[in-house]
TORKOL-4160 file (C-alpha; in steps of 0.2 Angstrom, whole numbers, padded with zeros to 4 digits, m for minus):
249
<pt num="1" X="0030" Y="m0087" Z="0144"/>
<pt num="2" X="0034" Y="m0071" Z="0136"/>
<pt num="3" X="0019" Y="m0057" Z="0142"/>
<pt num="4" X="0014" Y="m0046" Z="0126"/>
<pt num="5" X="m0002" Y="m0040" Z="0134"/>
<pt num="6" X="0008" Y="m0022" Z="0133"/>
<pt num="7" X="0012" Y="m0026" Z="0115"/>
<pt num="8" X="m0001" Y="m0008" Z="0107"/>
<pt num="9" X="m0001" Y="0001" Z="0123"/>
<pt num="10" X="0007" Y="0014" Z="0116"/>
<pt num="11" X="m0001" Y="0019" Z="0100"/>
<pt num="12" X="m0017" Y="0016" Z="0110"/>
<pt num="13" X="m0010" Y="0031" Z="0120"/>
<pt num="14" X="m0011" Y="0042" Z="0104"/>
<pt num="15" X="m0028" Y="0049" Z="0104"/>
<pt num="16" X="m0032" Y="0050" Z="0087"/>
<pt num="17" X="m0028" Y="0030" Z="0088"/>
<pt num="18" X="m0033" Y="0025" Z="0103"/>
<pt num="19" X="m0043" Y="0008" Z="0107"/>
<pt num="20" X="m0056" Y="0012" Z="0092"/>
<pt num="21" X="m0041" Y="0011" Z="0080"/>
<pt num="22" X="m0031" Y="m0004" Z="0087"/>
<pt num="23" X="m0049" Y="m0015" Z="0087"/>
<pt num="24" X="m0054" Y="m0008" Z="0067"/>
<pt num="25" X="m0038" Y="m0012" Z="0063"/>
<pt num="26" X="m0039" Y="m0032" Z="0073"/>
<pt num="27" X="m0052" Y="m0032" Z="0063"/>
<pt num="28" X="m0045" Y="m0027" Z="0045"/>
<pt num="29" X="m0042" Y="m0036" Z="0032"/>
<pt num="30" X="m0027" Y="m0028" Z="0022"/>
<pt num="31" X="m0022" Y="m0035" Z="0002"/>
<pt num="32" X="m0007" Y="m0026" Z="m0001"/>
<pt num="33" X="0001" Y="m0027" Z="m0019"/>
<pt num="34" X="0018" Y="m0028" Z="m0022"/>
<pt num="35" X="0032" Y="m0035" Z="m0010"/>
<pt num="36" X="0045" Y="m0022" Z="m0015"/>
<pt num="37" X="0051" Y="m0005" Z="m0007"/>
<pt num="38" X="0033" Y="0000" Z="m0003"/>
<pt num="39" X="0027" Y="m0020" Z="0002"/>
<pt num="40" X="0041" Y="m0020" Z="0015"/>
<pt num="41" X="0037" Y="m0006" Z="0025"/>
<pt num="42" X="0019" Y="m0006" Z="0022"/>
<pt num="43" X="0017" Y="m0024" Z="0028"/>
<pt num="44" X="0031" Y="m0022" Z="0042"/>
<pt num="45" X="0019" Y="m0007" Z="0048"/>
<pt num="46" X="0001" Y="m0017" Z="0049"/>
<pt num="47" X="0009" Y="m0033" Z="0058"/>
<pt num="48" X="0017" Y="m0024" Z="0071"/>
<pt num="49" X="0001" Y="m0011" Z="0071"/>
<pt num="50" X="m0008" Y="m0028" Z="0075"/>
<pt num="51" X="m0018" Y="m0029" Z="0057"/>
<pt num="52" X="m0033" Y="m0044" Z="0057"/>
<pt num="53" X="m0027" Y="m0052" Z="0042"/>
<pt num="54" X="m0013" Y="m0047" Z="0029"/>
<pt num="55" X="m0012" Y="m0054" Z="0010"/>
<pt num="56" X="0003" Y="m0050" Z="0001"/>
<pt num="57" X="0006" Y="m0054" Z="m0018"/>
<pt num="58" X="0022" Y="m0052" Z="m0030"/>
<pt num="59" X="0027" Y="m0063" Z="m0043"/>
<pt num="60" X="0047" Y="m0054" Z="m0043"/>
<pt num="61" X="0060" Y="m0062" Z="m0033"/>
<pt num="62" X="0074" Y="m0054" Z="m0023"/>
<pt num="63" X="0092" Y="m0047" Z="m0030"/>
<pt num="64" X="0106" Y="m0038" Z="m0023"/>
<pt num="65" X="0097" Y="m0022" Z="m0032"/>
<pt num="66" X="0082" Y="m0022" Z="m0021"/>
<pt num="67" X="0093" Y="m0026" Z="m0006"/>
<pt num="68" X="0095" Y="m0007" Z="m0002"/>
<pt num="69" X="0079" Y="m0002" Z="0001"/>
<pt num="70" X="0068" Y="m0018" Z="0002"/>
<pt num="71" X="0071" Y="m0021" Z="0020"/>
<pt num="72" X="0064" Y="m0037" Z="0023"/>
<pt num="73" X="0078" Y="m0047" Z="0012"/>
<pt num="74" X="0094" Y="m0052" Z="0014"/>
<pt num="75" X="0109" Y="m0057" Z="0005"/>
<pt num="76" X="0105" Y="m0075" Z="0007"/>
<pt num="77" X="0088" Y="m0069" Z="m0002"/>
<pt num="78" X="0096" Y="m0061" Z="m0015"/>
<pt num="79" X="0111" Y="m0076" Z="m0018"/>
<pt num="80" X="0096" Y="m0089" Z="m0018"/>
<pt num="81" X="0081" Y="m0081" Z="m0028"/>
<pt num="82" X="0070" Y="m0082" Z="m0017"/>
<pt num="83" X="0052" Y="m0076" Z="m0020"/>
<pt num="84" X="0048" Y="m0061" Z="m0012"/>
<pt num="85" X="0033" Y="m0065" Z="m0003"/>
<pt num="86" X="0042" Y="m0081" Z="0004"/>
<pt num="87" X="0054" Y="m0069" Z="0012"/>
<pt num="88" X="0041" Y="m0057" Z="0015"/>
<pt num="89" X="0030" Y="m0067" Z="0026"/>
<pt num="90" X="0044" Y="m0077" Z="0035"/>
<pt num="91" X="0051" Y="m0060" Z="0040"/>
<pt num="92" X="0035" Y="m0054" Z="0045"/>
<pt num="93" X="0031" Y="m0068" Z="0054"/>
<pt num="94" X="0047" Y="m0067" Z="0067"/>
<pt num="95" X="0039" Y="m0049" Z="0071"/>
<pt num="96" X="0023" Y="m0058" Z="0077"/>
<pt num="97" X="0022" Y="m0077" Z="0075"/>
<pt num="98" X="0003" Y="m0080" Z="0075"/>
<pt num="99" X="m0001" Y="m0066" Z="0060"/>
<pt num="100" X="m0012" Y="m0070" Z="0049"/>
<pt num="101" X="m0003" Y="m0069" Z="0031"/>
<pt num="102" X="m0005" Y="m0075" Z="0016"/>
<pt num="103" X="0009" Y="m0075" Z="0003"/>
<pt num="104" X="0006" Y="m0072" Z="m0016"/>
<pt num="105" X="0020" Y="m0078" Z="m0029"/>
<pt num="106" X="0008" Y="m0069" Z="m0043"/>
<pt num="107" X="0010" Y="m0053" Z="m0053"/>
<pt num="108" X="m0009" Y="m0043" Z="m0049"/>
<pt num="109" X="m0017" Y="m0045" Z="m0066"/>
<pt num="110" X="m0036" Y="m0042" Z="m0070"/>
<pt num="111" X="m0038" Y="m0061" Z="m0072"/>
<pt num="112" X="m0034" Y="m0065" Z="m0052"/>
<pt num="113" X="m0035" Y="m0047" Z="m0043"/>
<pt num="114" X="m0054" Y="m0054" Z="m0039"/>
<pt num="115" X="m0045" Y="m0070" Z="m0030"/>
<pt num="116" X="m0031" Y="m0061" Z="m0023"/>
<pt num="117" X="m0041" Y="m0048" Z="m0012"/>
<pt num="118" X="m0055" Y="m0061" Z="m0006"/>
<pt num="119" X="m0066" Y="m0051" Z="0006"/>
<pt num="120" X="m0050" Y="m0038" Z="0012"/>
<pt num="121" X="m0056" Y="m0024" Z="0016"/>
<pt num="122" X="m0045" Y="m0011" Z="0012"/>
<pt num="123" X="m0030" Y="m0013" Z="m0005"/>
<pt num="124" X="m0010" Y="m0004" Z="m0004"/>
<pt num="125" X="m0002" Y="0000" Z="m0019"/>
<pt num="126" X="0013" Y="m0005" Z="m0017"/>
<pt num="127" X="0018" Y="m0008" Z="m0036"/>
<pt num="128" X="0029" Y="0002" Z="m0048"/>
<pt num="129" X="0019" Y="m0001" Z="m0063"/>
<pt num="130" X="0004" Y="0011" Z="m0069"/>
<pt num="131" X="m0005" Y="m0002" Z="m0078"/>
<pt num="132" X="m0009" Y="m0012" Z="m0061"/>
<pt num="133" X="m0012" Y="0003" Z="m0053"/>
<pt num="134" X="m0025" Y="0005" Z="m0066"/>
<pt num="135" X="m0030" Y="m0015" Z="m0061"/>
<pt num="136" X="m0033" Y="m0010" Z="m0045"/>
<pt num="137" X="m0043" Y="0004" Z="m0048"/>
<pt num="138" X="m0054" Y="m0002" Z="m0059"/>
<pt num="139" X="m0058" Y="m0015" Z="m0048"/>
<pt num="140" X="m0058" Y="m0008" Z="m0032"/>
<pt num="141" X="m0070" Y="0004" Z="m0037"/>
<pt num="142" X="m0081" Y="m0008" Z="m0047"/>
<pt num="143" X="m0081" Y="m0019" Z="m0030"/>
<pt num="144" X="m0084" Y="m0002" Z="m0017"/>
<pt num="145" X="m0065" Y="m0007" Z="m0007"/>
<pt num="146" X="m0058" Y="0009" Z="m0004"/>
<pt num="147" X="m0038" Y="0010" Z="m0008"/>
<pt num="148" X="m0022" Y="0019" Z="m0007"/>
<pt num="149" X="m0013" Y="0025" Z="m0022"/>
<pt num="150" X="0005" Y="0027" Z="m0019"/>
<pt num="151" X="0021" Y="0032" Z="m0031"/>
<pt num="152" X="0039" Y="0035" Z="m0027"/>
<pt num="153" X="0051" Y="0039" Z="m0037"/>
<pt num="154" X="0070" Y="0047" Z="m0032"/>
<pt num="155" X="0066" Y="0059" Z="m0017"/>
<pt num="156" X="0050" Y="0064" Z="m0022"/>
<pt num="157" X="0030" Y="0054" Z="m0020"/>
<pt num="158" X="0010" Y="0054" Z="m0019"/>
<pt num="159" X="m0002" Y="0048" Z="m0010"/>
<pt num="160" X="m0021" Y="0047" Z="m0013"/>
<pt num="161" X="m0033" Y="0038" Z="m0004"/>
<pt num="162" X="m0046" Y="0033" Z="m0015"/>
<pt num="163" X="m0064" Y="0028" Z="m0007"/>
<pt num="164" X="m0077" Y="0022" Z="m0023"/>
<pt num="165" X="m0091" Y="0035" Z="m0023"/>
<pt num="166" X="m0086" Y="0046" Z="m0012"/>
<pt num="167" X="m0069" Y="0055" Z="m0019"/>
<pt num="168" X="m0062" Y="0054" Z="m0036"/>
<pt num="169" X="m0051" Y="0037" Z="m0043"/>
<pt num="170" X="m0034" Y="0035" Z="m0049"/>
<pt num="171" X="m0042" Y="0040" Z="m0070"/>
<pt num="172" X="m0050" Y="0055" Z="m0062"/>
<pt num="173" X="m0031" Y="0059" Z="m0059"/>
<pt num="174" X="m0025" Y="0053" Z="m0074"/>
<pt num="175" X="m0039" Y="0055" Z="m0086"/>
<pt num="176" X="m0028" Y="0045" Z="m0100"/>
<pt num="177" X="m0018" Y="0031" Z="m0096"/>
<pt num="178" X="0000" Y="0039" Z="m0096"/>
<pt num="179" X="0015" Y="0035" Z="m0107"/>
<pt num="180" X="0027" Y="0024" Z="m0098"/>
<pt num="181" X="0042" Y="0034" Z="m0105"/>
<pt num="182" X="0033" Y="0049" Z="m0095"/>
<pt num="183" X="0029" Y="0044" Z="m0079"/>
<pt num="184" X="0043" Y="0045" Z="m0066"/>
<pt num="185" X="0048" Y="0026" Z="m0058"/>
<pt num="186" X="0064" Y="0018" Z="m0049"/>
<pt num="187" X="0069" Y="0012" Z="m0065"/>
<pt num="188" X="0072" Y="0028" Z="m0074"/>
<pt num="189" X="0072" Y="0040" Z="m0061"/>
<pt num="190" X="0083" Y="0029" Z="m0047"/>
<pt num="191" X="0075" Y="0029" Z="m0029"/>
<pt num="192" X="0084" Y="0034" Z="m0010"/>
<pt num="193" X="0077" Y="0022" Z="0003"/>
<pt num="194" X="0070" Y="0034" Z="0013"/>
<pt num="195" X="0056" Y="0040" Z="m0001"/>
<pt num="196" X="0048" Y="0024" Z="0001"/>
<pt num="197" X="0050" Y="0025" Z="0018"/>
<pt num="198" X="0043" Y="0041" Z="0022"/>
<pt num="199" X="0028" Y="0039" Z="0008"/>
<pt num="200" X="0023" Y="0023" Z="0017"/>
<pt num="201" X="0021" Y="0031" Z="0035"/>
<pt num="202" X="0008" Y="0044" Z="0024"/>
<pt num="203" X="m0002" Y="0028" Z="0015"/>
<pt num="204" X="m0003" Y="0019" Z="0034"/>
<pt num="205" X="m0011" Y="0034" Z="0040"/>
<pt num="206" X="m0024" Y="0035" Z="0028"/>
<pt num="207" X="m0026" Y="0017" Z="0028"/>
<pt num="208" X="m0030" Y="0019" Z="0047"/>
<pt num="209" X="m0042" Y="0034" Z="0044"/>
<pt num="210" X="m0052" Y="0025" Z="0030"/>
<pt num="211" X="m0053" Y="0010" Z="0043"/>
<pt num="212" X="m0059" Y="0025" Z="0058"/>
<pt num="213" X="m0070" Y="0034" Z="0044"/>
<pt num="214" X="m0059" Y="0050" Z="0047"/>
<pt num="215" X="m0050" Y="0050" Z="0031"/>
<pt num="216" X="m0055" Y="0065" Z="0018"/>
<pt num="217" X="m0058" Y="0055" Z="0001"/>
<pt num="218" X="m0053" Y="0069" Z="m0012"/>
<pt num="219" X="m0035" Y="0072" Z="m0005"/>
<pt num="220" X="m0018" Y="0071" Z="m0015"/>
<pt num="221" X="m0002" Y="0072" Z="m0004"/>
<pt num="222" X="0013" Y="0077" Z="m0013"/>
<pt num="223" X="0034" Y="0076" Z="m0004"/>
<pt num="224" X="0050" Y="0079" Z="m0007"/>
<pt num="225" X="0062" Y="0070" Z="0007"/>
<pt num="226" X="0074" Y="0081" Z="m0001"/>
<pt num="227" X="0067" Y="0097" Z="0000"/>
<pt num="228" X="0058" Y="0092" Z="0016"/>
<pt num="229" X="0042" Y="0098" Z="0010"/>
<pt num="230" X="0024" Y="0089" Z="0008"/>
<pt num="231" X="0009" Y="0097" Z="0003"/>
<pt num="232" X="m0009" Y="0090" Z="0000"/>
<pt num="233" X="m0022" Y="0098" Z="m0011"/>
<pt num="234" X="m0039" Y="0094" Z="m0015"/>
<pt num="235" X="m0046" Y="0082" Z="m0032"/>
<pt num="236" X="m0063" Y="0083" Z="m0037"/>
<pt num="237" X="m0073" Y="0069" Z="m0047"/>
<pt num="238" X="m0069" Y="0069" Z="m0066"/>
<pt num="239" X="m0090" Y="0068" Z="m0070"/>
<pt num="240" X="m0083" Y="0062" Z="m0086"/>
<pt num="241" X="m0072" Y="0048" Z="m0077"/>
<pt num="242" X="m0078" Y="0030" Z="m0088"/>
<pt num="243" X="m0075" Y="0024" Z="m0072"/>
<pt num="244" X="m0082" Y="0035" Z="m0057"/>
<pt num="245" X="m0099" Y="0036" Z="m0070"/>
<pt num="246" X="m0099" Y="0015" Z="m0075"/>
<pt num="247" X="m0099" Y="0012" Z="m0056"/>
<pt num="248" X="m0113" Y="0019" Z="m0056"/>
<pt num="249" X="m0110" Y="0026" Z="m0039"/>
């Protein structure tokens, strides 16, 4: 029988994570919206690090255009147009066969987000859709569930942990719904696989800090993998934000 007793010893040796971080992660229930590049990277990190339960939703199928960056999928998946969540769950269980993973073959909407998130402790944005992110934001703030906004395009990205009642929400960053033609995304601006890889490293770090209670709730991180730069700035809550104010918090 394989001895897995030391599976997490190296990450528990990191002082800012430690045994407390492992305990918090092992009891956490995380919902990931999207199984594209961001979702492939983040779900793999969570499973390999020992998350308690993972829920993943995506209604798309694998194509050859996905393979350069969506690291859980194969050419066979693309040839068969395998549902992304099916392929993702299959591969994630190869890393940890007893992992508690739920895959949902649906795009997330206002109608189904409540059932999908269920009793999750944290929501991870792994989409390439601003309308879907607003669905996540409005639901998360209303239900007081922390979530992490992550957007990537080309060689740049942004990561923002959102803690309802403690800091700004996505509508504080974007008071008006941005025009799709003005928002950078993978279809229009392309994407290098290193961009979502770096973004998810920041995203999962923020997720763990949320679970540990050490995250700074008004932090926004912008980065460029091409320039080798990353900077953070503080964003104040918008006192006229219809979501924050409407939540009563």
